[in-house]
KEVOFI-943830 format. One record per atom (N, C-alpha, C): x, y, z. Coordinates in steps of 0.001 Angstrom, whole numbers, padded with zeros to 6 digits, always signed. Layout:
N
XYZ...
//
This chain:
208
-028895+023095+011216-028130+021977+011767-027191+022406+012970-027131+021407+013845-026359+021761+015088-024845+021643+014766-024049+022392+015489-022602+022182+015385-022252+020760+015859-021141+020173+015425-020835+018859+015661-020383+018797+017016-019478+019805+017436-018882+019620+018947-017996+018534+019083-017357+018058+017927-016380+016912+018003-014935+017631+017878-014054+017185+018811-012670+017764+018757-012147+017327+017407-011252+018297+016962-010723+018065+015521-009849+016828+015371-009106+016405+016479-008256+015324+016392-009020+014107+016077-010302+014007+016650-011235+012776+016348-011800+012810+015031-012264+013903+014527-012889+014081+013187-011851+013886+012146-010525+014060+012453-009470+013964+011367-008874+012631+011351-009238+011826+012331-008698+010413+012459-009168+009660+011045-008353+008653+010670-008693+007938+009452-010072+007296+009556-010902+007527+008592-012170+007080+008575-012938+007506+009852-012514+008503+010373-013206+009141+011579-013404+008226+012631-012526+007302+012834-012729+006173+013768-011489+005973+014659-011745+005801+015978-010774+005808+017100-011065+004663+018010-009918+004291+018724-010106+003386+019986-009580+004280+021014-009843+003938+022315-009514+004654+023484-007918+004718+023471-007195+003691+023105-005810+003600+023094-005066+004796+022380-005836+005182+021290-005328+006161+020294-005390+007458+020965-006159+007771+022071-006411+008991+022553-005816+009167+023927-004840+008358+024386-004260+008544+025672-003472+009872+025825-002917+010328+024853-002135+011634+024794-003156+012896+024799-004324+012617+024548-005323+013671+024338-006289+013895+025454-006525+012719+026126-007477+012723+027230-007026+011869+028300-007272+012439+029630-006914+011585+030848-007781+010363+030845-009084+010434+030356-009846+009380+030425-010699+009183+029133-010022+008738+027980-010569+008657+026669-011824+007896+026613-011966+006795+027491-013147+005968+027395-014274+006903+027824-014203+007746+028723-015217+008568+029252-015645+009609+028149-014655+010172+027444-014832+011140+026384-015647+010555+025240-015212+009323+024821-015993+008654+023707-017298+008257+024116-017524+007896+025441-019008+007717+025847-019814+008918+025879-019159+010008+026182-019799+011270+026186-020364+011708+024698-019424+011532+023726-019770+011738+022412-020856+010904+021737-020762+009597+022225-021858+008717+021851-023170+009156+022566-023172+009550+023803-024302+009853+024371-025064+011056+023822-024119+012012+023280-024707+013270+022669-025004+013057+021267-024866+011974+020730-025144+011708+019288-024112+012072+018433-022904+012352+018740-021869+012765+017817-020912+011656+017400-021054+010557+017999-020302+009291+017569-021145+008134+017837-020730+007078+017097-021449+005802+017138-020473+004767+017470-020767+003798+018303-019924+002687+018753-020175+001576+017666-019230+001273+016814-019393+000321+015772-018891-000962+016136-018151-001129+017261-017647-002366+017749-017119-002187+019134-016837-003186+019995-016497-003151+021237-015075-002172+021213-015152-001132+021991-014085-000349+022118-013541+000453+020850-014594+000556+019974-014336+001312+018551-015492+002247+018324-015030+003522+018013-016102+004472+017835-015848+005375+016687-016947+005569+015882-016883+006407+014645-017608+007700+014904-016949+008884+014587-017415+010109+014541-018455+010358+013444-019399+010768+013629-020525+010914+012645-020121+012105+011570-020332+011872+010090-020104+013012+009272-020484+014330+009817-019851+015367+009431-020220+016795+009864-021614+017124+009365-022069+016619+008359-023470+016967+007938-024719+016250+008445-024361+015389+009487-025315+014452+010160-025615+015207+011432-026962+015463+011672-027308+016177+012852-027170+015041+014059-026622+015569+015121-026529+014606+016146-027726+013948+016723-028980+014453+016431-030098+013913+016897-030766+012927+015856-029979+012824+014707-030487+011925+013649-029727+010682+013743-030557+009476+013978-030027+008086+013873-029053+007947+012620-027885+007375+012768-027056+007126+011654-025946+006132+012045-025581+005272+011281-024400+004523+011366-023870+004189+009950-022505+003844+009806-021894+003557+008522-022530+002383+007848-022541+002224+006630-022957+000852+006154-021955-000164+006315-022427-001511+006373-021598-002638+006797-020199-002672+006328-019882-002441+005091-018665-002586+004495-017697-001358+005053-018364-000289+005063-017532+000976+005535-017176+000869+007015-018297+000339+007770-017965+000233+009193-016890-000862+009590-016929-002027+008728-015944-003088+008903-014574-002360+008508-014437-001541+007493-013206-000865+007014-012733+000053+008155-013663+000779+008690-013329+001648+009782-012853+000973+010915-013437-000144+011341-012791-000976+012419-011403-001511+012187-011189-002000+010929-010001-002624+010603-008899-001531+010402-009248-000388+010083-008376+000668+009898-007815+001233+011361-008691+001319+012344-008334+001548+013717-007387+000528+014261-007611-000777+013798-006727-001750+014267-005336-001765+013595-005341-001618+012176-004089-001828+011511-003462-000520+011001-004246+000548+010859-003638+001806+010301-004344+002258+009007-003984+003385+008655-004662+004061+007464-004282+003328+006061-005066+002932+005376-004823+002349+004000-003894+001160+004087-004181+000407+005019-003456-001075+005088-004521-002038+004897-005602-002129+005507-006577-003114+005211-007246-002859+003809-007692-003890+003231-008274-003944+001955-009688-004615+001982-010750-004049+001580-011898-004696+001359-011895-005631+000326-012370-006865+000586-011939-008003-000276-013157-008975-000428-013024-009898-001413-014050-010897-001679-015411-010409-001735-016395-010936-000892-017723-010614-001064-018005-009194-000576-017101-008611+000261-017076-007191+000650-016803-006374-000430-015890-006648-001213-015572-005797-002401-016590-005900-003495-017188-007149-003604-018185-007351-004553-019423-006510-004212-019778-006438-002952-020770-005683-002536-020534-004229-002867-019276-003725-002575-019028-002271-002820-019153-002008-004492-018760-003077-005196-018796-002865-006783-020091-003128-007253-021210-003395-006413-022581-003476-006678-022851-004839-007397-021875-005730-007279-022134-007136-007864-022946-008007-007027-023208-007535-005782-024156-008202-004926-025231-007121-004635-026411-007075-005141-027371-005984-005142-028020-005686-003768-028078-006749-002906-028845-006563-001606-027761-006459-000504-028190-005753+000637-027261-005506+001610-026958-006967+002330-025787-007146+002707-025515-008504+003408-024784-008167+004738-025096-009101+005640-024574-008690+007044-023256-009450+007228-022404-009716+006192-021149-010282+006185-020167-009570+005268-018999-009390+005701-017999-008872+004725-016636-009506+005113-015770-009218+004250-014381-009842+004265-013385-008767+004046-012368-008777+004830-011252-007804+004760-009927-008432+004737-008990-008090+003881-007601-008598+003755-006668-007652+004699-005966-008325+005589-005069-007695+006487-003636-008461+006471-002701-007739+006970-001359-008239+006915-000925-009272+007914-001714-009260+009056-001497-010257+010113-002813-010762+010607-002811-012004+011131-003967-012660+011555-004957-011797+012531-006140-011965+012298-007154-011341+013241-008352-012236+013314-008786-012410+014553-009968-013326+014631-011371-012622+014056-012432-013409+013681-013476-012612+013194-014221-011778+014296-014917-010884+013781-015428-009881+014718-016944-009660+014296-017722-009423+015280-019117-009116+015161-019386-007654+015488-019764-006754+014468-019896-005446+014804-021253-005203+015525-021408-003802+016073-022659-003712+016812-023858-003667+015954-023682-003692+014668-024918-003824+013856-025182-005320+013364-024520-006080+014091-024391-007550+013805-023746-008100+012466-023039-007122+011821-022218-007558+010630-021115-008471+011117-021038-009582+010466-019948-010556+010580-018804-010250+009828-017567-009974+010312-016479-009533+009621-015416-010642+009727-015024-011171+008476-014051-012309+008345-012780-011583+007873-011640-011900+008525-010267-011256+008087-009517-012535+007410-009011-012240+006204-008069-013016+005571-006641-012477+005599-005641-013229+005963-004328-012807+005951-003624-012983+004834-002936-011933+004224-002327-011989+003016-001346-010863+002769-000650-010809+001703+000309-009794+001421-000489-008645+000738-001033-007825+001500-002024-006604+001055-001436-005931-000063-000048-005732-000063+000695-004857-000961+000568-005518-002365+000360-006765-002450+000421-007539-003771-000973-007564-004361-002037-007205-003678-003292-007119-004183-003523-006028-005257-004206-006345-006212-004736-005243-007137-005893-004531-006557-005497-003374-005956-006674-002579-005050-006347-001153-005575-007493-000506-005326-007463+001108-005614-008229+001761-004393-007752+002984-004203-008303+003833-003288-009737+004255-003697-010775+004055-002845-012192+004506-003023-012597+005371-002023-013529+006171-002352-013956+007182-001206-015457+006886-000754-015656+006691+000469-016931+006488+000994-017401+007595+001924-018285+007332+002770-019010+008530+003485-017996+008867+004502-017100+008019+005033-016191+008434+006121-014764+008798+005649-014537+008547+004362-013116+008931+003771-012711+007812+002848-011433+007873+002611-010889+006865+001618-010373+005593+002205-010537+004543+001481-010032+003222+001961-009687+002371+000784-009083+001392+000959-008625+000355-000221-009664-000709-000535-009948-000868-001733-010869-002036-002232-010280-002800-003353-010352-004068-003370-009809-004774-004640-010528-004284-005815-009805-004305-006920-010512-003950-008050-011503-004969-008538-012357-004675-009459-013260-005635-010073-012621-006996-010419-011614-006802-011215-010748-007908-011611-010088-008884-010590-009432-008161-009459-008997-009014-008417-010199-009580-007612-011295-008965-007446-012380-009450-006815-012977-010715-007495-012993-010537-008756-013544-011601-009651-012877-012864-009453-011340-012709-009538-010405-013887-009275-010438-014421-007897-010561-013483-006937-010631-013868-005472-012019-014738-005243-013134-014329-005686-014290-015011-005476-014268-016333-006196-013704-016525-007288-013415-017864-008002-012731-018758-007132-011528-018134-006641-010512-018981-005945-011068-019383-004575-011832-018569-003768-012241-018781-002487-013779-018394-002347-014658-019132-002985-016075-018664-002838-016637-018832-001444-016034-019692-000817-016715-019901+000517-016212-018898+001651-015260-018091+001269-014843-017150+002334-015819-016060+002727-016219-016148+004060-017316-015305+004429-018582-016009+004561-018583-017241+004113-019828-018198+004309-020969-017894+003503-020682-017137+002308-021742-016998+001346-021457-017260+000053-021325-018575-000250-020924-019084-001533-021793-018897-002636-023085-018962-002300-024038-018644-003446-024088-017307-003871-023890-016191-002871-023770-014816-003350-022457-014693-004097-021343-015411-003640-020054-015291-004287-020186-015724-005587-020872-016762-005905-021042-017258-007345-021891-016411-008187-022871-015770-007596-023692-014854-008356-022951-013582-008630-022034-013068-007765-021298-012116-007956-020254-012239-009081-019642-013457-009228-018780-013792-010219-019433-013511-011546-020676-014053-011635-021363-013871-012987-021674-012476-013263-022078-011650-012222-022362-010254-012381-021050-009448-012762-019904-009808-012326-018670-009162-012683-018052-009473-013915-018411-010668-014341-017873-011214-015573-017975-010311-016799-018957-009775-016904-019286-008833-018077-018568-007514-018020-017939-007129-016887-017496-005762-016624-015933-005777-016460-015281-007090-016138-013939-006971-015926-013234-007108-017139-011851-006641-017139-011128-006701-018191-010449-008152-018224-010653-008950-019303-010257-010470-019290-008693-010469-019129-007916-009666-019834-006590-009727-019807-005917-009444-018380-006473-008383-017675-006090-008119-016291-006544-009286-015403-007714-009849-015620-008113-010812-014653-007193-012120-014778-006877-012387-015985-006089-013612-016204-004644-013328-015760-004291-012146-015987-002908-011722-015374-002821-011928-013870-003863-011620-013172-003971-011751-011776-004015-013321-011404-004599-014058-012245-004895-015448-011772-003627-016332-012263-002973-016085-013308-001947-016972-013799-000836-017225-012839-000358-016281-012145+000757-016518-011210+000421-017604-010177-000742-017683-009871-001282-018361-008587-001423-019854-008855-002185-020240-009668-002285-021787-010029-002903-022024-011432-002485-023000-011984-003012-023290-013363-004535-023618-013358-004970-024259-012126-006410-024627-012268-007314-023474-011919-006666-022377-011203-007434-021195-010990-007652-020287-012196-006377-020273-013079-006390-019543-014257-007527-020222-015250-007542-021577-015226-008423-022188-016160-009957-021772-015659-010124-021741-014450-011589-021577-013872-011942-020019-014158-010954-019147-014079-011163-017782-014475-011566-017641-015889-010770-018268-016750-010984-018150-018277-012415-018741-018584-012799-019738-017777-014185-020486-018151-015169-019514-017641-014878-018705-016692-015993-017823-016103-016063-016523-016947-015200-016281-017833-015250-015014-018597-016106-015251-019807-016903-014209-020222-017793-014324-021368-017093-014666-022690
//
């Protein structure tokens, strides 16, 4: 395998993902450096102005890009900072294997409003603005590093509360059924109860 030839500062970035603005102190022309890394197969452009360095064990000559959920989280992390965005809704359901097929849509919870984004692989990213610290989320490890994902119980409740978020309500309903057998009922009801009585009732009805 060839050596990566990637500067340590880029490889060490959260989820190995950077924007030119983040590299102003490192390069006189960061855009040019990122284009060079892309041209030599050491980085991929996951969104306009956002580049992800390939994992060290991926040969530069090998075509590779992160999966849709991880690419979306890499983009959001470059925008908001490490371990601030949370993979949410149908994105979290996909991560938890409650949606078995790959989907070109995902949802990320963020603390400030962000317009929808289309990644270079055509994944549609929907952002929902919420208090991310209040979500029941846990740190998960993917190919690029660690990021936050709502727990199965939080995901279950969120999909019941907003099945249309992300535009895949049928997949959201199917994911609720898939998650129902695996979530802790007490935890799920504990998440739903403070929000609304109708939501708590819907969660209770969805539980086996």
